[in-house]
N, C-alpha and C positions, 0 to 999 in steps of 0.2 A: 574492436567488435565493430561491424557493420552499421552504419547507418541505413534504417528505413529510406525508403525511398518512395514520397507520396507526389503521386500525381496532381498538376495544377490544376484537373479541374475537381477532384476531391475537394483537394480545397477551399475552391470555389464555394463549391457545394456545401462546406462545413459553415463557413461563412455567410454563406445564404441563410442556411440555416439558423443559427445563432442571428443573426440579425431580425428574423422573423420573429422570433421567442422574445428582444427585445420591445421589438417595435409592438408588438400582441400585450406585453404587460404593460406598455404606457398607453396603448389604445383602451384597455380593458377599464370601466368605473368600478373607483375603488367600492371596496364592500368590508364590514367586518366592522368591529368597535369603533367609531371614530369616522366611520365612512362618509356620518353627513357633513362632517368637518374641514375634509378633504376638497380640495377644487381640482375638478378635472382637465382643467386649464392652467395647473400651474404650471408656469415656463418653465421655472428651475429645473422640476424634477423633470418632465415630457421634453426640455431640452438637454440634459445632460444623459438620459437613457439614447434620443435618437442621433445626436454627437458621437458618442462612444459605437453605437452600432454605425453611423456612417465613417466613421474610422477604420472599422475592423475589414465594413467591407472594399474600404477605397483601400487600405492597404495591401490585401490580397489581389486586388486588380492594377492597384499601379503603383506599389513600393508606399515610399515613404510622402513623396509630394500628393500622390493619389490615401492616402491615408489623413492627411490636411483638409484636403479638397472635401473629402467626405466626412469629415468634422464638424466641417462650417456649415455643408449642405445640409447633413443630419438635422443636425441643430436649427436651421432655418424653419427645417419643414416640418418640425415641432411645433415651432411659436407658432405659425401661419394655418396647423391643423384645427385650433379651437379659437370660439370667439366669445364675449361673455355677451349676457343679454340679460336684459331686465322688463318685465311687461306691465301696462298700465291698462285698467277696464272705467269706462263710464259710462253710466244708464243713462242716454238721450231723454228716451218716450219711455212710459211706463207699459202695460202688458196691456192694461185693459184701453191705452190710447192706440195701441199699433191694431189692437181687433177691433177696434169702435172703428178706425180708417177701414180693416179690410173687409167690414160686415159693408160699409157705403157704398163701398167700389162693385165688391162682388155678391150683395146679395146676403148671403150666410157663409159663415166656418167652414169651412173644410173637414174632414172627419177628424185626421191627425194633424198634426204640429205642418204651418207651412212657413219655407223660408222665402220671406216678401221680398227681400232683396240682401247681397252679399259683394261688397266691393274692398277689396285689397288695395293699398297702391305706395308709393313711394311718396315720402313726403321731400325729399332734395334731390336733387340730380350732382351733388357734390357735399361732400362734407371735410372737414378738416381734419389732419392727422390725429387718430386719439377719439377723434369727438363720435357720436352715435350715428347710426344711420336708423330712421323712424320706418316704419312698417308698419300703417295706420289700415285699418279695415273697418267699415261701417255695414253693420247685421242686424235685419228688420226680420224679427219673426211674430209670428201669430201664435196664440194658442187653437189646439181642433175642439170640436163641439164636443167630441169623446176622447179623445187624449190631451190632458195637458201638459207644457212645458215644466218641466223638472229640474232638469239641468244641463245647461250650454257648454261646451268648450272651444275653443279654438284652439290652435296648435300652429307653432311654426317649426320647420324645417330646415336647413338650408345643406342643398350639395354642391361641392366644388364643382370647378370644370371635369374632372376624372369620372361625375356620378357620387362621389361618397359623398355619405354624410357627415356634417363637419359637426364635430363635438363644442357643446354649449356648455359653459358656464352661467349657472342660472336658471329661472322658471321661464321655459321655453312654452306655454301653454296659459289659460285665463279662462275662467269659470265663472257662470251665472247658475241662477237659480229659477227665470223665469223666462216667459218670454218678453218682448219691449224692443227698443232702437238700443243697440250699444255702438259706442265710438273706441276701438281696441287702439293700442298702443305697443308696440314691440322695438326697443331699443337694442341695436345692436352695435356691439362696438367689437372692431378688429385688433390685434394687437400691431408693436411697432417691432419689427417693421411690416407695414401690409402685407396682408394675404396674398398671394399668388393672381396674379390679373389673370385675367379672362375671361369666361362666361358663368354665370353662377345661377343657380336657381333657387328663390325663394316660396318655398310652397307652403300655404297655408291648407289647413283642415278644420270643419266644422262639424263637430258631433252633437246630435241634438237628443235626450235619452240615450244615449249613449250609443247612439248608432250613426252613422256619418251623414250629414244632408250634403256637403261639397268640397270640392278640391279647388283649388285657385293656381296656378304657377304663376311667377313671377320671372322671366327670365332675362337675368340682370348683366350685361358689360361690365367690367369695373379696370378702369385703369389710374396707374398711380403716375400723378404730376408732379416729378421732382420740383417742377421752380417756383411754382409756391407751397407745396407740401398738402395737396390736394387728395385724396381718392373721388374720382368721377364714377359715376353710376350711369348708367344708357337702357331703357329698356329696350331689349332684343324686339325687332318685329319678326 
């Protein structure tokens, strides 16, 4: 019986399709029973899946050596594509205090809620490996004379150097139920080995009464220092 000949291009297309399916499954948030207990940053689960995908593609494109290299790179990509996060919020001043200050400076409240000030920033320029980077924000909100503030939500989204959203394990937003002054902190920890170097965007969004009030982008350059095992961050100009 003659053995069928499969063109190399066809093999490559098949491999790419397989890799795409595997990584799509890896990147899809868990659903169904027990989904709440599944960590989207599970390094074992996602690392094995991506390593298999990388090995398949590497094997097709580069033989045995290519398969080994692809498996290693695939595992690394899965490991660095997700961060863990926790968030904390503290009310510094009450709604009455902020409203009173606003009236003293401006004569009266506006009809709708006012964003008096909103300043996100990085708390440090470098962190030790495995330690969290803190993104802090100072928020002042005044009520409207007609519309009171009932819900406040701040979200943090991280974009990698390619512009893709980095997956997050843990809450990436904070909530409040009134006007006032707030100090919010997002603690972001990347796994070891540290995530890819390059320019990252830390995007914060502020919603008041379910309407977006502001967006701020912190464009940060990330550099891994092997000598002292620190990750250094610098705000891009």
